KOLGU-4560 file (N, C-alpha, C; in nm, 3 decimals, padded with zeros to 5 digits):
<recs>
<n_xx: 16.700 n_yy: 04.395 n_zz: 02.148 ca_xx: 16.690 ca_yy: 04.251 ca_zz: 02.171 c_xx: 16.819 c_yy: 04.185 c_zz: 02.122 mol: A seq: 1 type: MET>
<n_xx: 16.871 n_yy: 04.096 n_zz: 02.200 ca_xx: 16.993 ca_yy: 04.023 ca_zz: 02.166 c_xx: 16.962 c_yy: 03.911 c_zz: 02.068 mol: A seq: 2 type: SER>
<n_xx: 17.060 n_yy: 03.878 n_zz: 01.987 ca_xx: 17.043 ca_yy: 03.766 ca_zz: 01.896 c_xx: 17.107 c_yy: 03.640 c_zz: 01.952 mol: A seq: 3 type: SER>
<n_xx: 17.148 n_yy: 03.644 n_zz: 02.079 ca_xx: 17.211 ca_yy: 03.528 ca_zz: 02.141 c_xx: 17.111 c_yy: 03.415 c_zz: 02.156 mol: A seq: 4 type: ALA>
<n_xx: 17.159 n_yy: 03.296 n_zz: 02.129 ca_xx: 17.077 ca_yy: 03.176 ca_zz: 02.145 c_xx: 17.166 c_yy: 03.064 c_zz: 02.198 mol: A seq: 5 type: ARG>
<n_xx: 17.107 n_yy: 02.977 n_zz: 02.273 ca_xx: 17.178 ca_yy: 02.861 ca_zz: 02.322 c_xx: 17.095 c_yy: 02.739 c_zz: 02.286 mol: A seq: 6 type: LEU>
<n_xx: 17.157 n_yy: 02.648 n_zz: 02.215 ca_xx: 17.089 ca_yy: 02.524 ca_zz: 02.177 c_xx: 17.173 c_yy: 02.409 c_zz: 02.230 mol: A seq: 7 type: ILE>
<n_xx: 17.111 n_yy: 02.325 n_zz: 02.309 ca_xx: 17.179 ca_yy: 02.210 ca_zz: 02.369 c_xx: 17.100 c_yy: 02.086 c_zz: 02.335 mol: A seq: 8 type: LEU>
<n_xx: 17.165 n_yy: 01.991 n_zz: 02.273 ca_xx: 17.099 ca_yy: 01.866 ca_zz: 02.236 c_xx: 17.165 c_yy: 01.750 c_zz: 02.309 mol: A seq: 9 type: CYS>
<n_xx: 17.084 n_yy: 01.657 n_zz: 02.356 ca_xx: 17.136 ca_yy: 01.538 ca_zz: 02.420 c_xx: 17.040 c_yy: 01.423 c_zz: 02.392 mol: A seq: 10 type: SER>
<n_xx: 17.079 n_yy: 01.306 n_zz: 02.435 ca_xx: 16.992 ca_yy: 01.189 ca_zz: 02.415 c_xx: 16.864 c_yy: 01.203 c_zz: 02.498 mol: A seq: 11 type: MET>
<n_xx: 16.867 n_yy: 01.285 n_zz: 02.601 ca_xx: 16.751 ca_yy: 01.302 ca_zz: 02.688 c_xx: 16.656 c_yy: 01.410 c_zz: 02.638 mol: A seq: 12 type: ALA>
<n_xx: 16.696 n_yy: 01.484 n_zz: 02.536 ca_xx: 16.610 ca_yy: 01.589 ca_zz: 02.483 c_xx: 16.691 c_yy: 01.711 c_zz: 02.445 mol: A seq: 13 type: GLY>
<n_xx: 16.623 n_yy: 01.819 n_zz: 02.418 ca_xx: 16.690 ca_yy: 01.940 ca_zz: 02.375 c_xx: 16.650 c_yy: 02.059 c_zz: 02.460 mol: A seq: 14 type: GLY>
<n_xx: 16.732 n_yy: 02.162 n_zz: 02.450 ca_xx: 16.707 ca_yy: 02.285 ca_zz: 02.524 c_xx: 16.738 c_yy: 02.400 c_zz: 02.430 mol: A seq: 15 type: LEU>
<n_xx: 16.646 n_yy: 02.493 n_zz: 02.418 ca_xx: 16.662 ca_yy: 02.609 ca_zz: 02.332 c_xx: 16.635 c_yy: 02.733 c_zz: 02.416 mol: A seq: 16 type: PHE>
<n_xx: 16.738 n_yy: 02.814 n_zz: 02.438 ca_xx: 16.724 ca_yy: 02.935 ca_zz: 02.519 c_xx: 16.748 c_yy: 03.058 c_zz: 02.432 mol: A seq: 17 type: LEU>
<n_xx: 16.661 n_yy: 03.156 n_zz: 02.444 ca_xx: 16.676 ca_yy: 03.282 ca_zz: 02.372 c_xx: 16.685 c_yy: 03.402 c_zz: 02.465 mol: A seq: 18 type: GLU>
<n_xx: 16.618 n_yy: 03.396 n_zz: 02.579 ca_xx: 16.617 ca_yy: 03.510 ca_zz: 02.671 c_xx: 16.755 c_yy: 03.527 c_zz: 02.736 mol: A seq: 19 type: LYS>
<n_xx: 16.801 n_yy: 03.651 n_zz: 02.738 ca_xx: 16.933 ca_yy: 03.678 ca_zz: 02.794 c_xx: 16.945 c_yy: 03.630 c_zz: 02.938 mol: A seq: 20 type: GLU>
<n_xx: 16.841 n_yy: 03.647 n_zz: 03.018 ca_xx: 16.845 ca_yy: 03.604 ca_zz: 03.158 c_xx: 16.861 c_yy: 03.452 c_zz: 03.167 mol: A seq: 21 type: ALA>
<n_xx: 16.794 n_yy: 03.377 n_zz: 03.080 ca_xx: 16.804 ca_yy: 03.231 ca_zz: 03.080 c_xx: 16.944 c_yy: 03.187 c_zz: 03.038 mol: A seq: 22 type: ASP>
<n_xx: 16.998 n_yy: 03.252 n_zz: 02.937 ca_xx: 17.132 ca_yy: 03.218 ca_zz: 02.889 c_xx: 17.236 c_yy: 03.251 c_zz: 02.996 mol: A seq: 23 type: ILE>
<n_xx: 17.220 n_yy: 03.367 n_zz: 03.060 ca_xx: 17.312 ca_yy: 03.407 ca_zz: 03.167 c_xx: 17.308 c_yy: 03.307 c_zz: 03.282 mol: A seq: 24 type: ARG>
<n_xx: 17.188 n_yy: 03.263 n_zz: 03.321 ca_xx: 17.176 ca_yy: 03.165 ca_zz: 03.430 c_xx: 17.242 c_yy: 03.033 c_zz: 03.391 mol: A seq: 25 type: GLN>
<n_xx: 17.222 n_yy: 02.989 n_zz: 03.267 ca_xx: 17.284 ca_yy: 02.865 ca_zz: 03.220 c_xx: 17.436 c_yy: 02.879 c_zz: 03.224 mol: A seq: 26 type: TYR>
<n_xx: 17.488 n_yy: 02.991 n_zz: 03.173 ca_xx: 17.633 ca_yy: 03.013 ca_zz: 03.174 c_xx: 17.688 c_yy: 03.022 c_zz: 03.316 mol: A seq: 27 type: ASN>
<n_xx: 17.616 n_yy: 03.090 n_zz: 03.404 ca_xx: 17.661 ca_yy: 03.099 ca_zz: 03.544 c_xx: 17.668 c_yy: 02.961 c_zz: 03.609 mol: A seq: 28 type: ASP>
<n_xx: 17.569 n_yy: 02.878 n_zz: 03.581 ca_xx: 17.569 ca_yy: 02.742 ca_zz: 03.635 c_xx: 17.688 c_yy: 02.662 c_zz: 03.582 mol: A seq: 29 type: THR>
<n_xx: 17.715 n_yy: 02.673 n_zz: 03.453 ca_xx: 17.830 ca_yy: 02.603 ca_zz: 03.395 c_xx: 17.961 c_yy: 02.652 c_zz: 03.456 mol: A seq: 30 type: CYS>
<n_xx: 17.972 n_yy: 02.783 n_zz: 03.476 ca_xx: 18.093 ca_yy: 02.840 ca_zz: 03.537 c_xx: 18.113 c_yy: 02.786 c_zz: 03.679 mol: A seq: 31 type: GLN>
<n_xx: 18.002 n_yy: 02.765 n_zz: 03.750 ca_xx: 18.009 ca_yy: 02.712 ca_zz: 03.887 c_xx: 18.049 c_yy: 02.564 c_zz: 03.888 mol: A seq: 32 type: HIS>
<n_xx: 17.997 n_yy: 02.488 n_zz: 03.792 ca_xx: 18.021 ca_yy: 02.344 ca_zz: 03.790 c_xx: 18.158 c_yy: 02.305 c_zz: 03.732 mol: A seq: 33 type: LEU>
<n_xx: 18.208 n_yy: 02.384 n_zz: 03.638 ca_xx: 18.332 ca_yy: 02.350 ca_zz: 03.569 c_xx: 18.448 c_yy: 02.321 c_zz: 03.664 mol: A seq: 34 type: ARG>
<n_xx: 18.475 n_yy: 02.405 n_zz: 03.765 ca_xx: 18.590 ca_yy: 02.377 ca_zz: 03.851 c_xx: 18.573 c_yy: 02.257 c_zz: 03.944 mol: A seq: 35 type: PRO>
<n_xx: 18.450 n_yy: 02.213 n_zz: 03.966 ca_xx: 18.431 ca_yy: 02.099 ca_zz: 04.056 c_xx: 18.402 c_yy: 01.969 c_zz: 03.982 mol: A seq: 36 type: ILE>
<n_xx: 18.397 n_yy: 01.977 n_zz: 03.851 ca_xx: 18.370 ca_yy: 01.857 ca_zz: 03.770 c_xx: 18.494 c_yy: 01.769 c_zz: 03.763 mol: A seq: 37 type: ALA>
<n_xx: 18.471 n_yy: 01.641 n_zz: 03.747 ca_xx: 18.582 ca_yy: 01.548 ca_zz: 03.727 c_xx: 18.646 c_yy: 01.572 c_zz: 03.591 mol: A seq: 38 type: LEU>
<n_xx: 18.774 n_yy: 01.541 n_zz: 03.582 ca_xx: 18.842 ca_yy: 01.548 ca_zz: 03.452 c_xx: 18.788 c_yy: 01.436 c_zz: 03.363 mol: A seq: 39 type: SER>
<n_xx: 18.811 n_yy: 01.444 n_zz: 03.233 ca_xx: 18.767 ca_yy: 01.334 ca_zz: 03.146 c_xx: 18.825 c_yy: 01.198 c_zz: 03.188 mol: A seq: 40 type: PRO>
<n_xx: 18.952 n_yy: 01.197 n_zz: 03.227 ca_xx: 19.014 ca_yy: 01.071 ca_zz: 03.269 c_xx: 18.951 c_yy: 01.019 c_zz: 03.398 mol: A seq: 41 type: ALA>
<n_xx: 18.928 n_yy: 01.108 n_zz: 03.493 ca_xx: 18.865 ca_yy: 01.067 ca_zz: 03.619 c_xx: 18.721 c_yy: 01.022 c_zz: 03.597 mol: A seq: 42 type: ASP>
<n_xx: 18.651 n_yy: 01.086 n_zz: 03.505 ca_xx: 18.514 ca_yy: 01.045 ca_zz: 03.472 c_xx: 18.514 c_yy: 00.904 c_zz: 03.414 mol: A seq: 43 type: THR>
<n_xx: 18.606 n_yy: 00.878 n_zz: 03.323 ca_xx: 18.616 ca_yy: 00.745 ca_zz: 03.263 c_xx: 18.647 c_yy: 00.640 c_zz: 03.370 mol: A seq: 44 type: ALA>
<n_xx: 18.738 n_yy: 00.674 n_zz: 03.461 ca_xx: 18.772 ca_yy: 00.580 ca_zz: 03.569 c_xx: 18.652 c_yy: 00.554 c_zz: 03.660 mol: A seq: 45 type: ALA>
<n_xx: 18.576 n_yy: 00.657 n_zz: 03.691 ca_xx: 18.457 ca_yy: 00.640 ca_zz: 03.774 c_xx: 18.356 c_yy: 00.549 c_zz: 03.705 mol: A seq: 46 type: LEU>
<n_xx: 18.331 n_yy: 00.574 n_zz: 03.578 ca_xx: 18.236 ca_yy: 00.491 ca_zz: 03.504 c_xx: 18.284 c_yy: 00.346 c_zz: 03.500 mol: A seq: 47 type: ILE>
<n_xx: 18.413 n_yy: 00.326 n_zz: 03.476 ca_xx: 18.468 ca_yy: 00.190 ca_zz: 03.472 c_xx: 18.452 c_yy: 00.121 c_zz: 03.606 mol: A seq: 48 type: ALA>
<n_xx: 18.475 n_yy: 00.195 n_zz: 03.715 ca_xx: 18.461 ca_yy: 00.132 ca_zz: 03.848 c_xx: 18.316 c_yy: 00.099 c_zz: 03.877 mol: A seq: 49 type: SER>
<n_xx: 18.224 n_yy: 00.182 n_zz: 03.832 ca_xx: 18.083 ca_yy: 00.154 ca_zz: 03.853 c_xx: 18.038 c_yy: 00.033 c_zz: 03.773 mol: A seq: 50 type: LEU>
<n_xx: 18.094 n_yy: 00.018 n_zz: 03.655 ca_xx: 18.060 ca_yy: -00.099 ca_zz: 03.572 c_xx: 18.111 c_yy: -00.227 c_zz: 03.636 mol: A seq: 51 type: ARG>
<n_xx: 18.230 n_yy: -00.218 n_zz: 03.699 ca_xx: 18.289 ca_yy: -00.335 ca_zz: 03.764 c_xx: 18.206 c_yy: -00.379 c_zz: 03.883 mol: A seq: 52 type: GLU>
<n_xx: 18.139 n_yy: -00.286 n_zz: 03.948 ca_xx: 18.060 ca_yy: -00.315 ca_zz: 04.067 c_xx: 17.929 c_yy: -00.388 c_zz: 04.032 mol: A seq: 53 type: ASP>
<n_xx: 17.893 n_yy: -00.393 n_zz: 03.908 ca_xx: 17.765 ca_yy: -00.454 ca_zz: 03.869 c_xx: 17.769 c_yy: -00.602 c_zz: 03.882 mol: A seq: 54 type: ARG>
</recs>
């Protein structure tokens, strides 16, 4: 049995993964999303533009 654990906390709740298959799926998803995610600067600009539209 692996001792790997993944704990993710956010304002929306928490996630605790212990099973290797669950951790692998989480990591695979992150690997897929990372290259298509906005940069921090682009994210800030998007949020600012959305706020201006209100």
